[in-house]
N, C-alpha and C positions, 0 to 999 in steps of 0.2 A: 563432296556433294552428295548427300544423301536427294534419294528419286524415290517418290511415295507415285508408283503405280495405280494400286487397286486398292477397293474399298476397307480390305480387310487390313491392309499396309497401315494405311490413315485410323481404324478406330485400334491398332496398338501403337502408333507412334502418339496418341490423343490419348490412351491407357497410359501410357507412358511418363507422360507430361505432367497428367495428373499426380500419377504416385510421388512424380517428383516438387512438387509443390507442396506434397502433404508431406513426405518425410525430411525434406532435406530441413525445414526450420527444427521440427522436432530434435536433428541432428547435429542441429548447430546450439540448439540452446544450452547455457551453462553450465555446470554439474558443480554445485558448490554446498559448503557442508551449512548447516542450521546459523550456526555462531555467524557467517559471511552473509546470508539473507538479512539477519537480522542484525547485523553492523551494534556499534556501541553509542545510535541516536537514536532518535524520538521515531524514525521513520527508516525503514529499511531502503538500501538504494534500487531496487530491481524491481520498485511497485512497476504495475503493468507486464512486465516481460517474464518468457516461459525460462523455466531456469526447473532443476532435477536436485532433489537430495538425495544421497542410495545410501540404503541402511542405516535406517534409523528406527529408532523402539518406541514402539505404542504405548504410552503410559497414559490415557485418558480417551475413554468411547462414551456416545451418545448416539441419539438416535439419528444424528444430522452431524457430526463431525467430531475429528479425534482427532489429540495429538499426538506429535512424537518429539522425541529426543534424541540430543545425538551421544552415542555409545563411551563414557566416560574415558578411552584411549584416544578418541579423537577430539577431543575439547583441544581450543586455544587458549586455556588458562588463562581470559581476561575475565577479570570480577565486570566489566562495565559491555558485555556483549552476553544475550541470551543466547542459550545451548538448546530452547525448545520452542513450536511454533506449532499453532493450530491448523487442523486443515479440513476446511469446511466444503462438505459431500452434499448435502441439502436431500444427501438418501443414506438411507444407513451402507455402512462401509463394509460389511458380515467381521470385519476384524475384533480382535479380543487382544488386551491389556498383555503387553509380552511377545507378540509379533512383531518379527523386523520387517520394515517393507522402505521400499524405494520410490517416491513421488515427483512425479514431474508436473509442474502444471503452472497458470498464471499468480504473480506475488498482487494483493493490494495492501491497501491498508481499509480496513473498516470500523468507522467511528475511533481510530487511533488504535486498531488492532492488528500487528501484522501475521496475514496468512496465505495458505494459498487457498484462491477461491474454485469454485464449482466448475468452471467453461473451462475443455479440454485437460480437465483432471486424469491422470493416470496414476492407477495405483499397482504396485507390484509386491505380494509376498514374496519376500527370500525367504525366511524361518520362523519357529516359534517358539516360544518358552526361555524367552530371553530374559533374565535377570533384570530387572529395572535399576534404573540409576538412583544415586542415594538422593531423599530428598533437602531439600536446600532449606534450614531451620531459620524462621522470624522470632525476633528476640526482641528484650528492651535497648538494644540498640540498632538491630534492622529489623523495621526502613525505620529512617531520622526521623526530628520531628520539625528539621529546617527545609524550606521550600527552596526547590531549586528549579532550572531550566528542564532537565532531562530528573524524572524522578527517578526514587532507590528502585522500586519494582519493577521500574521498566530493565530493568538490565536481569531480570529473572522471568519475563511473560513467555509465557510456554512453557515453564520448568516445573517439576516437581517441584512442591513445596510441604513445610509440617509448619504446626504452632504446638509448641507443648505447656506456654504458660500466658495462653490468651482470657482475656473477658469480651462478653460481649457486650457493647454498647446502646442499642439498640434492642427493641423487641424484634421476634421474625417479620418481615412486611414481604409484598409483591411477592414473586414466586422463590419464594421459601431463601430468601437472604436474610442477614443476620452482620450487623456492623460489628467491628472489632477491634483490639489491640493488641499487641504484642507487650502489653503491660501491665502494671498493676490498675487497680481500679484509683487509687490516688490519682492517676495521669490521666483520666477520665477526661477525652476533649472535649472543650466547650467551645462554639461560635464567638467570635471575636470582633472586634469593630473592625469597617472595611469591608472593601469589595474583594471578592477573592485572589485570590494570588494567580496570575502578575496582575493584575488591578489595571487603575488607569494615571497615568501619571497626574500630578498635585491631589491625588482624592485618597485617604484613607487605604490601605492594604491588610486582608486579612490572610494569612500563611494557608489555611483551606485544610490544616490538621493531615498533615504527607504520614503520618503515625498511623493514621486510622485505615481501614479496606476494610472488606466485607468477605463475608462466608457464603457462600453460593451452597444451598440443598435442596436443587429441584430435581436431581438427578436421582438421590435415595431417599431413604427415608426422612422425616424431620418428624420433630415436635415440634409443640406450642411454647418455643423459646422466648425467654423474657431477657431483659435488657440486666446487667449486673452482675451477671453469673462466668466461675469460671469454662472455657472450653478449651479444648485441644481439636486437630484435625491435620487431616494429610489427604494430599489432593494437586492440584496442576494450578498451575499460577494465568489468570484473564484478564480480558479488559474488556468492561461492557457495563452501560447506561454511565459511562462518566467515571467509575469508577473501579480499581483493581479488585478482582474479588479470586479465592481462590475456593474454586470447584472441587467441591469435597467428595470424596473416595469412602471415606470414615473421618465419622466425631462423638464426642463424648460433649456432654456438655452436664451443670450439676446445675439442674435448676430450681431453685430455693428462690422464689417471686419475692421483692421485693415493698411492701404494701405499709408501709407505717401510715397510720392515722394521724391527725394534729392532736394535740394536747386538749384535755378537756376546759375549758373555760371557769375563771374563777368565781363565785358568787358576785364580786365588784368589778367584774367585768364584762363588756359584752363584746361580740364577736361581728366583723362583717367578711362574709365572701364570695367571692367567684368563683363560678364553672359555664366554661363550655362545654352546653350538652350535647352538642355532636351530632344534630339534625336531628330534634328530638319530634320526629311526627305522627300524628295519630293515626295516619296511612298506609306505617310501615308496618311487614307481618309481623316484623317483633316488638312493636310495638311496645303490649302487655310486660315482655322481661325487660327492655328497657324503660319503663317507667317502674318498674318494681327496683331494676338495679341501679338507677338513679336514687331513688327513696331509700335502699340504704346507704349509696354513697354520702347523702347531705346527712341520716343518721349516724353512720359509725366511724367512715373516713373524715367528715368534715363536724363532727360533734356537733350535730343542732345550733348553726348559727342565727345569731338573733336578723341579722339582714344574708339575703344571697342575693347578687345579681347574679344572672344566670344571662345566656346568647346562647343562638342557635336555636330556638325554641318556637316550635311551627305555631303555634296559636294559642289563647287565651287558657280555652279548654282543656288542652292538653297541659298548660300551666297549671290550671283547677286540679286538674285529674293525679298529679304531681304532687300538688298540696293534702290531696285526700287520702292517697296509697300511704305519705308519711303517715298520717293521723293512723291509716290503717295499722302501721307495722308498730307504731310509740302512740297512744292513744294519750298518754299528757302533752305531747309537739300538735301545736297546730300552727300551720302558715296561712295569709291570705297571699293569694297569689294577683299582681299587675302586670301585663304585659301592653305595649303600644306595638302597631303596626307598622314594616318599616315601610321604605320607598322599592324596594326593589320585587322583580317580577319572584325570586325567589325567594320565600320565607322562611328567613333564618332572624327572628325579630328580638329583641333584649324584653328583658322584663325582671320582677322579683319576685323572692317570697318572703315575707316579712312576719316573725312572730309576735304576739301581741305584747313582749317587753318595748316594742315601737308605738307610740301612740301621733295621732294629729299627722297622720301620712298624708303625703303629696304629691302628685308623679306627674313630670312634664317631660314633655319629648323637645328637642333642642337641636336645632337647625334643618329643618326636618324641607324648609323650604329655599334653602342656602343651594347657587349655584356654583357649578364645576367652570371655571373660564372656558373652558377648548369645547366645553356646551352639554346639556342635562344637568340632572341634582347632582347636588356634589354626597349627600350621604344616603345611599344602598341602606343605610339602616343606623340611623340620627341615634347620636347618645339620649339617654332619658335619665333624669335629673329626679332622685327621691329624696324631699325633705319631709323631717320630722323631730321627734324627741324619743331617746331612751326614756323609759319609767322611771326616773328616779326622783328625789325630794330633795331640790327642784331640778324639773326636768332639763336633761341636757342635750340640747339642740347639736343635729347632723344632717349633714349634706351628702346621699353618694352617687356621685355622674356615672352612671354606665357606658362604656363604649362598646365599637367592636367596628375597627376600622377596617382599610382595605387592605387585602392581602399581598403578600410579596410574591405571587403568582405573576411572570409578568415582566418583571422590573427586568431584564434584559432579552434582549430579542425584539421581532417587528411592534409589537405595542408599548416595549420601555418609557416611549415618553409619556405615552398617557399614563401609564401606571403610576409611574414616579412623580410627574404631575397629578393626579389623584392624592396619591400620599401627602404629599405636602402641601394642599391646598384643605386636607380635611387634619393634619396637626395644626395649620394657623387655623382654623375653626375651632376647632375644641382649646387652644390656648386661647381664644378670645372669651372664650366660656369659663375659662381657669379666671381669665380678669376677672370677669364681671362678680365672680364667688367668691374672690378673697374675701377672709377674714370671717368665712360661716362654717365652722368645720368640717372643710370640704377633704371629703376622700373622693379620689379617684379611681376607678377600679375598672374592669376586663380585657379583653380581648383583645389588645393593640396590636396584635400581628408587626409589631415593631422591636428590636431589640431596645437593650441597655444605652446604645448608642450607635454613632451612626453605623450605616450600612453602609455607608460610600456616596448614597445615591439623595439619602433624605436622610434627616435626623431628626425621625418621627418624637421619641419621646424626650431628649434637650428641650425640641422646641417647646411640646408642650407643657413642662416642669418650665422654664423660663432659667434653664440650664449653662454654662457653655458646653460645645460642640467640639469636637474635633476635626469636623470639618465633614461638609458634604456640597455634592453639586447643587442642590439647591441649597441655600446658606438658611441659616438659624435669624428668623426675626427677632427683633426685642420687643415683646408684648407684653410677658407674665412677668407685673410690678413686684408680687413678693414668691418669690421660686420655690415649689413644692415641693419633698424631701423623697424621694424613692426607695423605698422601704425594702425592695428584697433585696437590697446592697448594702443592709443593716445583720444580714442572716448568718452566722456567724462561722458556720464551716460554709464554707466556697462551695465545696460538692453537694450543699441544696439547692444554689441559686439557679434552679433552670423548673421550664413548666411545661418544655417539650422537647422533644427527642427528633431530628431530621437529619436523614442519613448517616446517623450515630452522634451527632453533634448535639449536646445538650445546650438549650437555650431559654432565655426567659421568652415568651411572649403576653403574658399575663400578669397586668404591673398591679401594683398600689403604691399610688403616690398620694400625698397628703399634707394639709398644713403644716406650714413646721411647729406650732402652735395649736394647742384649741383653746377653747373656754368652758373649762365644767368636767373634763378628762385627758387624759395624756397617752400617748402609743404607748404600747410594750412592747409588743415582738409579730411579724407577719411568720407562719408556715404554711409549707407546702401538704396537700394531703396525698402520697404517691398511693401507686395503684392501677392509673392510668396509661400515664406516659412511657411509660419501661415495660408495659405489660404487649404480649400480643393482640390484633386485633380479632384474633377468633374467639377472643371469651366477650367481646361483646353484646350477642345473644345468653349469652350465657347465666340465666338468670340465679342462677348457687352461688354466683362471687358477686360482689362490689365494687368491681374492678373492670376498667375498662367501658365505663359507662362514656367514653368519650379517647378522643387520642390528645386531651391536653389535662393535666392535673391542675386541679380545684386549689385555690390558697382560702387562708383567714386568717384576719388583722385582727389580732387582740388588743382592747379601750379598755385602760385604766379609768375606773369611773371615780369622783367622788363618794358614791354613795352606793349601797347596791338596789337591783334591778327590783323592781314587786315580783316578776315571775321567773324563777327560779331556771340558770341555763346549766345547770350543771345535767348532766346525763349520768344514768345507773350503769354499773359495769354490766351486768345482765337484767332482762325481763325477771320483775318482781317477783311472780309466780313460781321460778327456779332456781335452783342455786347446782351447778356444774364444777366438778373437779377435777381435775386431770393433770400429772405434767406433765408444762411443757420445756422443753422437747420431749415428746413422748415416744416410750421404748418399744422396744417389739412385742405383740401380746402385753401391754400396760393396759392399767386397769381407769375405767371412769365411774365416778359416784353421782350422781344423782338426789335432788331433796324436791317433793312440787310438796307447794300447798292444794294441788289438786290430784287426782288419779291421772296417769299416765299410762293410755295405752295403745298401742300399735308401736311403741320403741322408737329405737334409736337410729341414726342414718348416718352413714361416712360417707362423704365426699371424695371424689380428687379435684384437683382445679380445675379439672375440664369440666365439673359436671357429672359426674359418672360414679353413681355408686359402687361402691369397693366391699362395704362389709354393711351390715346392717342385723337388729334383735330386736324384736318384738319382746314387748316386757306388758305387766302388770304389776300395778306398784299403790300401796294405799297411801292418800294422805300425808305427809310429815314424817315418814319414816325416808332413811337414804336406800338408794339401789345401789347395787355394785355391780357391773358390770365388764367382764375381760375381752378385748378386741383380739379373736383369737386367729386372725388371718393375718398373712406377711403382709407389712406396707414398706413399698420401696421408699427412700427418701424424697421427700418433697411435703406443700404443701397440700393440710385436707383441711374438711370444713366438719365439724359436726352438727347434726339437726334434730333436736327433739322435737317429734311428730306433735302435733297439736301447736307448735312454738314459732313464732316467724323470726328470731334469733338463730342466727348459725356462728357458731364458735371453731378461730381458727385452729387448726391442730398440727404440729411442725414435727417428723418424722427425719430425725440428724442424719 
């Protein structure tokens, strides 16, 4: 028995007991290799336990976390268990890549990422300058494109990885993130029917494209990366935002943006287009640049269609100013603007731009007073119908229904029932409109916010078209008597069947549905104008390029008429007062030839894809005389724009 006779003795034993309470747990925690902590399952068996892992190599360091990996001589040689892990410090660690450290801390699963958490974290530096483990290659066979309970990349979580033959499949977004595949672009991932894996029983299931992952460039310098570009990268693999991410320590990308316009129409073709204008509001600070870019997109990328159905426009005055801007840039083009204000508090309205090739126009909003079964108005953006005649002899009637339906946001989660119900009841409403418009040379266009197949919960498009469904939580009703035709399905190249890119998955949200037969005309083809969905959002306010005017690619439907339109729909290749000649691709120190019907002063300017001037040359030239100039600056590979001062036209120039 121990006798405590004095206050000094009491203090000694209290201190001793406190040391025991602190030291014993630290001495009792298991010493584990990283692969034991990670295990070969989706979650660590040591969650919320205090563990130690000794003498591991630091492979990546940021301001509030670092990654460690087991030295090669201590790995378990099990391909299903990871040899790396993240340590979340919440503050700078002071470590460097190549340090050897011992870490003690609590293991946690943070949104499906196994990591050492910051609580009671102890970091001991053992040595420095250690050789890094070899990076694990991501290639055409790995990760697989087969959905499975434990993702292929789970076995590499926290480890060094490398990509040598990859391709970007989305533009850069968020905090420097670009979606990627370790495959050729012929295997670009597309959204498919159903609910993302593992899905729900008795409903269509989509595999969620497990071959797709992301490269995160937030910790290093980054460029405005476009989709469809070759990319190489090295770094460590983590999991964030619901996706596996390669945190890059280095990367290279061949940034040659895909900006293909649609073809020019024939004299006997009429064209109907659709474009989501992406929050085109007069009160935005970049409104003048947006207006200028939108006008260029209509002229250059959409080739000045006869009818342009637009979505997400703030007001009629904004649409009128867009029409005026088009005429300023191309005096031979004139558009009349029509817009109907929607029901929602947020003013993203529907409208039309219409050329004089269409006459006897009437505009009517449909479904504005319809009610949602759970309360409130059904349509925030009620569909609008344009009825008119193409100016042929005799006139050719046409009806264009412009729609912008409820988005997919919230289709899973706390608001799921409301969102699914609204999407379903809107699709039923539009199907009733289609039934009432049968036999009127009908074209239904717009941002449907729906795929061409069932999303597993609601099959919006097949409900509207009156065509069979793969199945959905809300079954398709039999409403449409003469089914419509989905014209995007007729595009011969399946890699061109998209208008939007979400998390790297190409998909069609902007559709063209038509009557199966027409009177006085026939359907020729549908083309999407590129330059938006695959371009980074940083170009949105860049007035020097007609790209990223929206996050959606617009499309043009070509209609073959029985007669020629009385107002030509053909667009000249360049402005009539200039002729510009230069090789394309453009060699280093190549020559440009310009002939003008007027004098040219202030010269030529060459911009890169970011709108930065990379070369300029003042000129003085007499009318009708060729002027030749050599570009005497070195131009890195990429897309450039040549501008003649005094002209609104920019000419694309590609340096290989």
